[in-house]
C-alpha positions in Angstrom: -64.8 51.5 80.0 -64.1 54.9 78.4 -62.7 53.3 75.2 -59.0 53.8 76.1 -56.7 51.3 74.9 -55.5 49.2 77.9 -52.0 49.7 79.1 -50.6 46.3 78.1 -52.1 46.6 74.7 -50.7 49.9 74.1 -47.3 48.8 75.0 -47.7 45.9 72.7 -48.7 48.1 69.9 -45.9 50.5 70.3 -43.3 47.6 70.3 -44.9 46.2 67.1 -44.9 49.7 65.3 -41.2 50.2 66.6 -40.3 46.7 65.2 -42.2 47.6 61.9 -40.2 51.0 61.6 -37.0 49.3 62.4 -37.8 46.4 59.8 -38.6 49.0 57.1 -35.4 51.1 58.0 -33.4 48.0 57.5 -35.4 46.9 54.2 -34.8 50.4 52.8 -31.0 50.5 53.6 -30.7 47.0 51.9 -32.6 48.0 48.9 -30.6 51.2 48.5 -27.4 49.3 48.9 -28.1 46.7 46.4 -30.1 48.7 43.8 -29.6 52.4 44.3 -25.8 52.4 45.7 -25.0 55.5 43.4 -27.3 57.6 45.5 -25.3 56.5 48.6 -21.8 57.1 47.2 -19.8 60.1 48.7 -16.9 59.9 46.5 -15.7 62.4 43.7 -17.3 65.5 45.1 -14.4 67.9 44.9 -14.7 69.9 41.7 -11.8 70.0 39.1 -11.0 71.2 35.8 -9.7 68.9 32.9 -6.8 70.9 31.3 -5.9 68.4 28.7 -6.8 64.9 27.5 -5.6 62.7 24.7 -8.6 60.6 24.7 -7.3 58.1 27.3 -4.9 60.4 29.8 -6.2 63.5 31.2 -4.7 66.1 33.5 -6.9 67.5 36.3 -6.4 70.6 38.1 -8.2 71.4 41.5 -9.2 75.1 41.8 -9.1 76.8 45.3 -11.9 75.7 47.7 -15.0 78.0 48.3 -15.1 77.1 52.2 -13.1 78.9 54.8 -12.8 75.7 56.9 -12.9 72.1 56.0 -13.6 69.0 58.4 -11.0 66.3 58.3 -12.0 63.2 60.3 -13.1 65.2 63.2 -10.5 68.0 62.9 -11.4 71.5 61.4 -8.6 72.5 58.9 -8.6 76.3 58.0 -8.4 76.8 54.3 -5.0 78.7 53.4 -5.4 81.3 50.8 -1.8 82.1 50.1 -0.6 79.1 47.9 2.8 77.5 48.3 5.1 78.1 45.3 5.6 74.5 44.3 2.6 72.7 42.9 1.7 69.0 44.0 1.3 66.5 41.0 -0.6 63.3 42.2 0.9 60.2 39.9 -1.7 57.5 40.7 -1.0 53.9 40.0 -2.7 51.9 37.2 -5.6 49.8 37.6 -7.4 52.1 40.1 -10.0 54.6 39.6 -9.4 58.2 40.7 -12.1 58.2 43.4 -9.5 56.9 45.9 -8.1 60.4 46.1 -11.6 62.0 46.8 -13.1 59.1 48.7 -15.1 61.1 51.3 -15.7 65.0 51.7 -14.1 64.4 55.3 -11.2 62.1 53.8 -10.4 63.6 50.5 -6.6 63.8 50.0 -7.0 66.3 47.0 -9.4 68.6 49.0 -6.9 68.4 52.1 -4.0 69.5 49.9 -5.8 72.3 48.4 -6.9 73.4 51.9 -3.2 73.3 53.0 -2.3 75.8 50.4 -1.0 73.7 47.6 -1.8 73.9 43.8 -2.9 70.4 43.2 -2.9 68.6 39.8 -3.7 64.9 39.2 -2.7 62.7 36.2 -5.7 60.4 35.5 -4.5 57.5 33.3 -8.0 56.6 32.1 -9.4 53.3 31.3 -7.1 51.3 29.0 -8.8 48.9 26.5 -7.1 46.3 24.2 -5.9 48.9 21.7 -3.8 50.3 24.5 -2.3 46.8 25.5 1.1 47.6 24.1 1.6 50.3 26.6 4.3 49.4 28.8 6.7 50.9 31.6 8.3 53.3 28.8 5.1 54.5 27.5 4.1 55.6 30.9 7.5 56.6 32.5 9.3 58.1 29.4 6.5 59.4 27.1 3.2 60.2 28.9 4.5 61.4 32.4 7.1 63.9 31.3 4.4 65.2 28.6 1.9 65.8 31.3 4.4 67.3 33.7 5.4 69.9 31.0 1.5 70.8 30.8 1.5 71.3 34.6 4.5 73.6 34.2 2.9 75.6 31.6 -0.3 75.9 33.5 1.1 76.7 36.8 4.0 78.9 35.6 6.5 76.9 37.9 9.3 74.6 36.9 9.8 72.9 40.2 7.2 70.4 41.1 6.4 67.9 43.9 5.4 64.4 43.0 3.0 62.2 45.1 2.8 58.6 44.2 1.1 55.8 45.6 2.0 52.1 44.9 2.8 51.7 41.2 2.5 55.6 41.0 5.3 55.8 43.5 7.5 53.6 41.3 6.6 55.8 38.3 7.7 58.8 40.3 11.1 57.2 41.1 11.5 55.7 37.6 10.9 59.1 36.0 13.2 61.1 38.1 15.8 58.3 37.9 15.6 58.1 34.0 15.0 61.8 33.0 17.3 63.2 35.8 15.1 66.0 36.0 16.6 68.4 38.5 13.3 70.3 38.7 11.4 67.7 40.8 11.8 69.3 44.2 9.9 66.7 46.4 9.1 63.1 45.9 6.4 61.5 48.3 6.2 57.7 47.7 3.8 55.5 49.4 3.3 51.7 49.6 6.1 51.2 46.7 8.0 47.9 46.9 11.8 48.4 46.0 12.7 44.8 47.0 9.7 42.7 46.0 11.3 39.5 47.0 11.3 41.0 50.7 7.5 41.6 50.8 6.7 38.6 53.2 4.7 35.7 52.0 4.2 37.3 48.6 7.9 38.0 48.4 8.6 34.2 49.2 6.2 33.4 46.4 8.1 35.7 43.9 11.3 34.1 44.9 10.1 30.6 43.9 8.6 31.8 40.7 12.0 33.7 40.1 13.8 30.2 40.7 11.4 28.4 38.2 11.8 31.3 35.7 15.6 30.9 35.7 15.6 27.0 35.0 13.0 27.7 32.0 15.3 30.3 30.7 18.2 28.4 30.9 16.8 25.2 29.4 14.6 26.8 26.8 15.6 30.2 26.1 12.0 31.4 26.4 11.4 35.0 27.5 8.0 36.4 28.5 8.7 39.5 26.3 8.9 37.2 23.3 5.2 37.0 23.5 2.7 39.4 22.3 1.4 41.9 25.0 -2.2 41.4 24.2 -1.8 37.9 25.9 -1.3 39.7 29.2 -4.1 42.3 29.1 -5.8 42.2 32.5 -9.5 43.3 32.6 -10.7 45.4 35.5 -12.8 42.9 37.0 -9.7 40.5 37.5 -7.8 43.5 39.1 -10.7 43.9 41.6 -10.7 40.1 42.4 -6.9 40.2 42.7 -6.9 43.3 45.1 -9.4 41.7 47.3 -7.6 38.4 47.5 -4.6 40.2 48.8 -6.9 40.3 52.1 -9.6 37.8 51.5 -10.6 37.6 55.1 -11.0 41.5 55.4 -13.1 41.5 52.2 -15.6 38.8 53.4 -15.6 40.6 56.9 -16.5 43.9 55.2 -19.7 42.3 53.8 -20.5 40.7 57.0 -20.4 43.8 58.9 -22.6 45.4 56.4 -25.1 42.7 57.2 -24.5 43.2 61.1 -24.7 47.2 60.8 -27.5 47.3 58.1 -29.4 49.6 60.5 -26.7 52.2 60.4 -27.2 54.4 57.4 -24.0 56.2 57.7 -22.1 52.9 57.7 -24.1 51.9 54.7 -23.1 54.9 52.8 -19.6 54.5 53.7 -19.6 50.8 52.6 -21.2 51.9 49.3 -18.5 54.5 48.7 -15.5 52.3 49.4 -17.0 49.6 47.1 -17.3 52.0 44.4 -13.5 52.3 44.5 -12.7 48.7 44.9 -15.3 47.2 42.6 -14.4 49.6 39.7 -10.9 48.8 38.9 -9.3 49.5 35.7 -7.6 47.2 33.2 -3.7 46.7 33.2 -2.1 47.0 29.5 -0.3 43.9 28.8 3.0 45.5 28.3 2.8 46.7 31.9 2.1 43.3 33.1 5.0 41.9 31.0 7.2 44.5 32.5 6.2 44.2 36.0 6.2 40.4 36.1 9.8 40.3 34.7 11.5 43.3 36.1 9.8 43.8 39.3 8.7 40.3 40.6 10.9 37.8 38.8 14.3 39.4 38.4 13.7 42.0 41.3 15.8 44.5 39.6 15.0 47.4 41.9 16.6 45.6 44.6 19.9 46.4 43.1 18.8 50.0 42.6 17.9 49.9 38.8 15.4 48.9 36.4 15.2 48.4 32.6 12.6 50.9 31.0 12.4 50.0 27.4 16.0 50.0 26.1 17.3 52.4 28.7 18.1 51.8 32.5 16.8 54.0 35.3 19.1 54.1 38.3 17.7 55.1 41.6 21.1 56.9 42.3 20.0 59.6 40.0 17.1 60.5 42.3 18.2 63.4 44.5 14.9 65.3 45.3 13.6 65.6 48.9 12.2 62.2 49.6 9.4 61.1 51.9 8.8 57.2 51.8 5.8 55.7 53.5 5.0 52.0 54.3 1.9 50.5 56.0 2.5 48.3 58.9 0.0 45.8 57.5 0.7 46.2 53.9 1.1 42.7 52.4 1.6 44.1 48.8 4.4 46.4 49.9 5.8 45.5 53.3 8.0 47.9 55.2 11.1 45.8 54.7 10.2 45.8 50.8 9.6 49.7 50.7 12.5 50.7 53.1 15.2 49.7 50.4 14.5 52.8 48.6 16.6 54.8 51.4 19.6 52.5 50.3 19.6 53.6 46.6 18.6 57.3 46.3 21.0 60.2 46.5 18.6 62.6 48.3 20.4 64.2 51.0 16.9 65.0 52.8 15.1 61.7 53.1 12.7 60.3 55.5 11.1 56.9 55.9 8.0 56.3 58.0 5.8 53.3 58.8 2.3 54.1 59.7 -0.9 52.1 60.7 -2.7 50.5 57.6 -2.6 48.2 54.6 -1.9 49.1 51.0 -5.1 51.0 50.6 -5.4 52.4 54.1 -2.1 54.2 54.1 -3.4 56.5 51.3 -7.1 56.9 52.1 -8.0 55.0 55.3 -9.7 56.4 58.2 -6.4 56.6 60.0 -4.5 58.1 57.3 -5.4 62.0 57.8 -4.0 61.8 61.4 -1.2 59.2 60.8 0.3 60.8 57.6 -1.4 63.6 55.9 -0.9 66.2 58.6 2.8 65.4 58.7 3.0 65.1 54.8 1.6 68.6 54.7 4.0 70.1 57.1 6.8 68.3 55.5 5.9 69.7 52.0 5.3 73.1 53.2 8.8 73.5 54.6 10.2 72.4 51.1 7.7 74.2 48.8 8.4 77.8 49.0 
């Protein structure tokens, strides 16, 4: 014997070492995902400047990119140095954090729009507390939004603007245009915004039943939800997180099951941590907004008739005449294509487009298919109407 390890022993040792390394790799990924998830998150990496804040709401500006080329889900996008004339203002919905607009370096809407030559601004609604619980539709649509759009105009030097609104942000975009009759809103992009909430599939059927019950209560008792103090309706962020996940409970559970199955895939673990950073950090809804949404959007379904009460005023969608692109997701349960398509019946825009793309409520904005399914078309559509 020359002291060398026998072949069978060498093979067994190699297998054991490999198993040990693989076990350590799984354990490290699991530990990092549970205890060091912040180190895995890829969101929020695009630099921005805060131009103004009132302590709650702030205005972001994304300066030109330093790179010459950015990667977009497998595509190389050259960075355009000559900016389009009309700036883009992103109007987010409430309850979400802003990571959704800069979710991954290769799937960042703000980074993509900047690369495509657009001056990009974003209104961050902040994190409302109970001292903001009286904020309602009028607060956001008739007070905050116009004030911050004026600041965009002052900074950019341009009067004409393009607004990009997803979910409730899309409704804010339409409500503002309808209420203010601002003729300098040149383009409006609206994603996942239900105009006929009673047409939203199973959820729409639920809203119809609630509406019928509410009408009986009103008739017999005279009770109105707006008779109550708004602080009773203040909804904390954790409740919004649960509510959002319950719109697709199977998908939420399967997401964690897939994490277990693919725990050895470091990149998947990073992706899961990044997506969860958005989903698990949702923001509170002010009570006044809940009152207005429950009554005007869900129970009375006012928008299906082309108008909605905003405070003491009425916003009529027929006053919207900006170039319009409306987008719905084919698997969106919150704003089905049937619910979103009704916007085409009410606005006065002569240039209007409606598209149904793959994805659910979040997927149409920032899902893995969104860049190919809508972002490239959106950028071309905007470019033709922004100079």
